[in-house]
MIBAMAR-514879 format. One record per residue (C-alpha): residue in three letters; z, x, y. Coordinates in steps of 0.5 Angstrom, whole numbers, padded with zeros to 4 digits, always signed. Last residue first. Layout:
% MIBAMAR-514879
ALAZXY...
***
This chain:
% MIBAMAR-514879
ASN-0128-0264-0053PHE-0130-0257-0054GLU-0125-0251-0055ILE-0126-0244-0054VAL-0120-0240-0056PHE-0119-0233-0053ASP-0118-0228-0058ASN-0111-0225-0059SER-0110-0219-0056ASP-0108-0212-0058PRO-0116-0210-0060LYS-0118-0213-0054ASN-0125-0215-0055SER-0122-0221-0060SER-0127-0222-0066ASP-0132-0227-0067PHE-0136-0227-0074GLY-0131-0228-0080GLU-0128-0234-0076LYS-0133-0237-0071ASN-0129-0239-0065TYR-0132-0246-0063VAL-0125-0250-0063GLY-0127-0258-0063LYS-0132-0262-0061GLN-0140-0263-0061PHE-0144-0257-0063TYR-0151-0258-0061ALA-0156-0261-0067PRO-0163-0258-0065ASN-0169-0262-0067GLU-0173-0258-0072GLN-0178-0252-0070HIS-0172-0247-0069LEU-0176-0240-0068ARG-0181-0242-0063LYS-0175-0244-0059ASN-0173-0237-0058MET-0166-0235-0059PHE-0160-0234-0055SER-0153-0231-0055ILE-0148-0231-0050GLU-0143-0226-0049TYR-0138-0229-0043ILE-0134-0226-0038CYS-0130-0230-0033LEU-0125-0233-0038SER-0124-0241-0038GLU-0122-0247-0034LEU-0128-0245-0030VAL-0125-0246-0023ASP-0118-0244-0025SER-0121-0237-0028PHE-0118-0233-0033HIS-0118-0226-0033SER-0123-0221-0036TYR-0122-0216-0042ASN-0122-0223-0046ASN-0129-0223-0047ALA-0131-0230-0048HIS-0136-0232-0054ILE-0142-0236-0054HIS-0147-0237-0060THR-0154-0240-0061ILE-0156-0242-0054TYR-0163-0244-0055PHE-0169-0241-0051HIS-0175-0242-0047LYS-0173-0248-0042LYS-0166-0246-0043LEU-0167-0239-0040ALA-0168-0243-0033GLU-0162-0247-0034ILE-0158-0241-0036ILE-0160-0237-0030GLU-0159-0243-0025ILE-0152-0244-0028PHE-0150-0237-0027LYS-0153-0237-0020SER-0148-0243-0018GLN-0142-0239-0022MET-0143-0232-0019VAL-0136-0232-0017ASP-0133-0235-0023ILE-0138-0232-0027ASP-0136-0225-0026HIS-0140-0222-0032PHE-0145-0225-0036GLU-0146-0221-0043ILE-0153-0222-0045VAL-0155-0223-0052MET-0162-0224-0054GLY-0168-0227-0058SER-0175-0227-0060ILE-0178-0224-0053ALA-0185-0224-0053ASP-0186-0231-0050SER-0180-0230-0045HIS-0184-0224-0042MET-0184-0227-0035LEU-0178-0231-0036ILE-0174-0224-0038ASP-0177-0221-0032GLN-0174-0227-0028TYR-0167-0226-0031ILE-0167-0219-0028ARG-0162-0219-0022TYR-0156-0223-0025GLU-0156-0219-0031ASP-0154-0213-0026GLY-0147-0215-0026GLU-0144-0210-0031ILE-0151-0208-0035ASP-0149-0211-0042ILE-0156-0214-0044LYS-0158-0213-0051LEU-0166-0216-0052PHE-0170-0217-0058TYR-0177-0216-0057SER-0184-0218-0061ASP-0190-0214-0061GLY-0197-0218-0063LYS-0201-0214-0058THR-0198-0208-0055TYR-0192-0207-0050ASN-0189-0201-0049LYS-0191-0200-0041ARG-0191-0207-0040ILE-0184-0208-0043ILE-0180-0203-0039ASP-0184-0205-0033ASN-0181-0212-0033LEU-0174-0209-0035LYS-0175-0206-0028ILE-0172-0199-0027THR-0167-0197-0022THR-0166-0193-0015PRO-0170-0199-0011LYS-0166-0204-0014ASN-0169-0209-0019SER-0164-0208-0025VAL-0164-0202-0031PHE-0160-0196-0030GLU-0163-0190-0033LYS-0161-0184-0037LEU-0167-0186-0042PHE-0166-0186-0050THR-0171-0187-0055VAL-0170-0189-0062ASN-0175-0189-0068SER-0175-0182-0069LYS-0168-0181-0070SER-0165-0176-0066THR-0162-0181-0061ILE-0157-0184-0066LYS-0155-0177-0069LYS-0154-0174-0062PHE-0150-0180-0060SER-0145-0180-0066LEU-0144-0172-0065PHE-0142-0173-0058THR-0138-0179-0059PHE-0134-0175-0065PHE-0133-0170-0060ASP-0130-0175-0055ALA-0125-0178-0061TYR-0123-0171-0064SER-0121-0169-0056LYS-0117-0175-0055LYS-0114-0175-0062LEU-0112-0167-0060HIS-0109-0170-0053SER-0105-0175-0057ILE-0102-0170-0062PHE-0100-0165-0056PHE-0097-0170-0052SER-0093-0173-0057GLY-0090-0166-0059THR-0087-0165-0052LEU-0087-0157-0052SER-0095-0159-0051LYS-0094-0160-0043ILE-0092-0153-0042ILE-0098-0151-0047PHE-0103-0156-0043LYS-0101-0153-0036LEU-0102-0146-0039SER-0109-0148-0040VAL-0112-0147-0047ILE-0112-0155-0049GLU-0115-0156-0042ILE-0121-0152-0043LEU-0122-0156-0050ASP-0122-0163-0047ILE-0126-0160-0041LEU-0131-0158-0047PHE-0131-0165-0050ILE-0133-0169-0043LYS-0138-0164-0042LEU-0141-0165-0049PHE-0141-0173-0047ILE-0145-0172-0041LYS-0150-0167-0044LYS-0152-0172-0049SER-0152-0177-0044VAL-0149-0183-0040SER-0148-0187-0034GLY-0156-0189-0033ASP-0156-0193-0039TYR-0162-0195-0043MET-0164-0195-0050MET-0170-0197-0054VAL-0170-0198-0061THR-0177-0198-0065ASN-0177-0201-0071SER-0174-0199-0078SER-0170-0206-0078TYR-0164-0210-0081THR-0160-0203-0082LEU-0163-0201-0075PHE-0160-0207-0072SER-0153-0204-0074GLU-0154-0198-0071GLU-0156-0201-0064PHE-0150-0205-0064SER-0145-0199-0066TRP-0148-0196-0060ASP-0141-0195-0056ASN-0140-0190-0051ASN-0143-0194-0045ILE-0149-0197-0048GLY-0153-0201-0042LEU-0159-0204-0043SER-0162-0205-0051ILE-0169-0206-0052LEU-0170-0207-0059LYS-0177-0208-0063VAL-0178-0214-0067ASP-0180-0215-0074LYS-0174-0220-0076LEU-0168-0220-0071SER-0169-0227-0068ARG-0168-0230-0076GLU-0162-0226-0076ASN-0159-0230-0071VAL-0154-0226-0066VAL-0146-0225-0066TYR-0144-0219-0062GLY-0140-0212-0063GLY-0139-0208-0057ASP-0131-0210-0056HIS-0128-0212-0062LYS-0131-0210-0069ARG-0137-0206-0069GLY-0144-0208-0068LEU-0148-0213-0071ARG-0145-0220-0073VAL-0149-0225-0076LEU-0151-0232-0075ASP-0156-0235-0080ASP-0154-0242-0081THR-0155-0245-0074ILE-0151-0250-0069ILE-0154-0251-0062PRO-0149-0248-0057ARG-0146-0251-0051ILE-0147-0247-0045ASN-0147-0252-0039ASN-0142-0256-0042LEU-0137-0250-0042PHE-0138-0250-0035THR-0137-0257-0034SER-0130-0256-0036MET-0127-0259-0042
***
């Protein structure tokens, strides 16, 4: 077993739940860390099933941030689909039935994405800002988000999938660790970021327990890690688990009924401790 896995060995808890869809976009978290919290979601791309699932647990505020998407962008994608359908090039290609059917399916999916995004962002307790979150000059900081929205007694759950910028914001997480009940972070490129990854994990473990791990099989296998290079790691604030933690010891870790292969057409990567 690699040293890498030892660094992220999870504790055993009895309240794991999956929020979000099957395959990519869903995450396994602790139900107790969702109680009476506001959700800060960093990175949504074209999938907000996690946020929709969260709303079945709580009527509290959901704050979503992603600089790459917006209602206008999703509508534009669908309108381009329609323009292509009436174009001469499309008509010629449509002489082969499979192309016509596949394009119609894409158009329908893009229209559904637009309607779904419009629906969730229209909810009174959901806010969306077309902003990237990091510590770069052109982005907004997690610290500023929490400071701006915090009122006494607030508690937050963080969902973080920001394509590498997770390595840039961990100091903001530590700064507000007392106000964070739990979080799930998707760590990317762990093979080339290994030293920074270990530094962050060790810092976070002073305030949080790791309660679940899952390897994202959209990533490649690393001989250095002896594992995949993208991991979804769930954390729970230590104040929510007062008893002495029992760590997972040996065997296949994958949680049947909770974990799901990110790539629908591939088997889930097996995580094994020994």
